[in-house]
Every structure is written in C-alpha cells, then in structure tokens.
C-alpha positions as CSV (number, residue, x, y, z in Angstrom):
1,E,84.8,122.7,88.2
2,G,87.4,122.1,90.8
3,K,91.1,122.9,90.5
4,L,94.0,120.8,91.3
5,A,96.6,122.1,93.9
6,L,99.3,124.0,92.2
7,A,102.9,123.2,93.3
8,T,104.5,126.5,94.4
9,E,108.0,125.2,93.9
10,W,109.3,122.3,91.7
11,L,112.6,120.7,92.2
12,E,113.9,118.9,89.2
13,A,113.9,115.5,90.9
14,R,112.8,112.0,90.6
15,W,113.0,108.7,92.4
16,R,116.2,107.0,92.3
17,R,114.3,103.6,92.4
18,K,111.9,102.4,89.9
19,S,109.8,100.1,92.2
20,L,107.9,102.1,94.7
21,G,105.3,101.1,97.3
22,Y,102.1,102.8,98.2
23,F,99.8,102.9,101.2
24,I,96.3,103.8,101.5
25,D,96.0,105.4,105.0
26,S,92.3,106.7,104.9
27,Y,89.6,106.6,102.4
28,V,87.0,109.1,101.0
29,P,83.4,108.8,102.1
30,K,80.6,107.4,99.7
31,L,83.0,105.0,98.0
32,S,83.8,101.5,99.0
33,H,87.3,100.7,100.1
34,D,87.5,98.1,97.6
35,D,86.5,100.5,94.9
36,Q,89.1,103.1,96.0
37,D,91.8,100.3,96.2
38,A,91.0,99.5,92.5
39,I,91.0,103.2,91.6
40,I,94.3,104.0,93.2
41,G,96.0,100.7,91.7
42,Q,94.5,101.7,88.2
43,A,96.0,105.2,88.4
44,F,99.4,103.9,89.5
45,N,99.3,101.3,86.7
46,S,98.6,104.1,84.2
47,W,102.0,105.4,84.7
48,S,103.5,101.9,84.8
49,E,102.1,101.3,81.3
50,V,104.1,104.3,79.8
51,A,107.4,104.5,81.9
52,D,109.8,102.1,83.6
53,V,108.4,102.5,87.1
54,K,106.3,99.9,89.1
55,F,104.2,100.2,92.2
56,T,103.0,97.9,94.8
57,Q,100.4,98.3,97.5
58,V,102.2,97.7,100.9
59,I,100.6,96.7,104.2
60,S,102.2,99.2,106.4
61,K,102.5,103.3,106.3
62,Q,106.2,102.9,107.5
63,G,107.2,100.8,104.6
64,A,105.4,103.0,101.9
65,D,107.0,105.4,99.5
66,I,103.7,107.2,98.9
67,V,101.0,107.5,101.7
68,C,97.6,108.2,100.2
69,S,95.1,109.7,102.7
70,T,92.4,112.1,102.9
71,G,91.6,115.3,104.7
72,K,89.3,118.4,104.7
73,G,89.4,122.1,105.6
74,R,92.4,124.4,105.7
75,D,94.4,122.3,108.3
76,F,94.7,119.7,105.6
77,G,95.4,122.2,102.6
78,F,91.8,122.3,101.3
79,D,89.5,125.3,100.8
80,S,86.2,123.8,100.5
81,R,83.9,121.8,98.1
82,G,84.6,122.5,94.5
83,G,88.1,124.0,95.1
84,V,91.3,122.3,95.5
85,L,90.5,118.4,94.9
86,A,93.6,117.0,96.0
87,W,97.6,117.5,96.3
88,C,100.5,115.5,96.5
89,E,104.3,116.4,97.5
90,L,106.9,116.2,95.0
91,P,110.1,114.0,95.2
92,N,113.3,115.9,96.4
93,G,115.6,113.2,94.8
94,A,116.4,111.8,98.5
95,D,113.7,109.1,98.1
96,G,111.9,110.1,101.1
97,Q,108.2,109.3,101.9
98,L,105.7,111.3,100.0
99,L,102.2,112.5,101.1
100,M,99.1,112.6,98.8
101,R,95.7,113.8,100.0
102,F,92.3,113.6,98.5
103,D,89.7,116.3,99.8
104,A,87.1,114.4,101.8
105,D,84.5,117.0,101.1
106,E,84.4,116.5,97.5
107,D,81.7,114.2,95.9
108,W,84.1,111.3,94.5
109,S,82.9,109.0,91.9
110,K,84.3,105.8,90.2
111,D,82.7,106.7,86.9
112,R,81.5,109.7,85.0
113,T,77.8,109.6,86.1
114,H,78.1,112.1,88.9
115,G,80.9,113.8,91.0
116,I,84.5,114.0,90.5
117,L,86.1,111.2,88.8
118,M,88.7,109.9,91.2
119,V,90.9,108.0,88.9
120,A,91.6,111.2,86.9
121,V,92.7,113.1,90.0
122,A,94.4,110.1,91.4
123,C,96.5,109.7,88.3
124,H,97.3,113.4,88.1
125,E,98.6,113.5,91.6
126,F,100.5,110.5,91.1
127,G,102.2,112.3,88.2
128,H,103.6,114.8,90.8
129,A,104.7,111.9,93.1
130,L,106.7,110.8,90.2
131,G,108.0,114.4,89.8
132,L,106.2,116.0,87.0
133,E,105.1,119.6,87.3
134,H,102.1,121.1,85.8
135,S,101.9,121.2,81.9
136,R,101.0,123.9,79.7
137,V,99.5,121.7,77.4
138,T,95.7,121.9,78.2
139,S,94.8,118.3,76.9
140,A,97.6,116.9,79.1
141,L,96.9,114.7,82.2
142,M,99.2,117.1,84.0
143,A,97.5,120.3,83.1
144,P,96.7,122.3,86.3
145,F,92.7,121.7,86.2
146,Y,90.5,118.9,86.5
147,S,89.1,117.2,83.1
148,P,87.1,114.0,83.7
149,A,87.9,113.2,79.9
150,V,91.6,112.9,80.8
151,A,92.2,110.0,83.2
152,K,95.6,108.7,82.0
153,P,98.9,110.1,80.8
154,Q,98.7,111.6,77.3
155,L,100.9,111.0,74.4
156,N,101.0,114.8,73.5
157,D,102.9,115.7,76.6
158,D,102.6,113.4,79.8
159,V,104.3,110.3,78.2
160,S,107.4,111.9,76.8
161,R,108.0,113.7,80.2
162,I,107.8,110.8,82.4
163,Q,109.9,108.8,80.0
164,A,112.3,111.6,80.3
165,L,112.6,110.8,84.0
166,Y,112.3,107.0,84.1
167,G,112.7,105.6,80.5
168,K,110.3,103.6,78.5
169,P,108.5,100.7,80.1
170,T,110.4,97.4,80.2
171,G,108.9,94.2,79.0
172,S,105.7,94.1,76.9
173,L,104.8,97.4,75.2
174,P,101.7,99.3,76.5
175,P,98.4,98.7,74.6
C-alpha cells in the first residue's frame, strides 16, 4: 500500500476565513475530468459536513485558496508508484494560497474496484489544507497511511479536531 506524505513541520494554524475557493490546475490520467471534479468536490464537502467551513470551485488559479494539481517524480515530491500518493501544504495563519498534488504515476480510481481510491486521499490531504496534522488514531482519516476503507472524517478523531479549529457546522446538522 502507498503512504501519504508526512508533514515535516506543523504550525498550529488555520484559515482565518471559513469560506475557501479551490481550483483544479491539472488532472491525473485515466479518470475523466468530470469524475475528478466530482471526487474533489465530494472530498471538500466531507469537511463542510462536520465543520463550519465551506468550499467553492473557482475559475482562476489566482483567485484560489487551494490549488489542486498533479505531478510525478522527485521534482514534484514523489518517489515512484506505490510510494507517496499525494501531499498538501499546511496553512501558516496568513491565508496564503496552498498547493496540493496527486502523484500522476498512481493508478487512481473513483471506486474500490481497483487502484487508489482518489476520494480517500483527497479528503485526507484537504484535512492538511485545513490545518490538521497526522493523527495517532489508526482508524482516523488523518492517520499517516492510506486506507481505502476511510474516505471521510471519522468521529473518533478527525471531527473533534477539525471542530476545534473551525467550530461545528452551521445550519442543518450533518447526516
């Protein structure tokens, strides 16, 4: 199984705003752009369901808070297929644009039938984009390893940690 990139340093920071824009700058091969748009939207929505933070896909890279892209090889922070699956910068409290990358060498999937479940990795990385470090709870979404069985924030750890940063969701309660 692949590993998720480990953050070498974590600053206890979060976004000062609760409404963030994201832009998809490039896509992984073998999945349609529509599928990837839906997967990334689903991953962001998983955090909005449990915390007071909202995401909107924007039409320009310059106007985005989080830029999602791809890369492969050492120049982009990847080590080969089956190694680091993705990585994301952590907020520093200054509300500056963050970069998130998927490894284009991986076999990404929209379901659990084959390959790496993209929504599980995207949701984990977006936890970093919101300021969460890795968890020591092995069943948490933010555990430092890939688990296709965990594709959204878990009540046993992730939810309380994200709510400590952004509060509970406003409006209707999550399902």
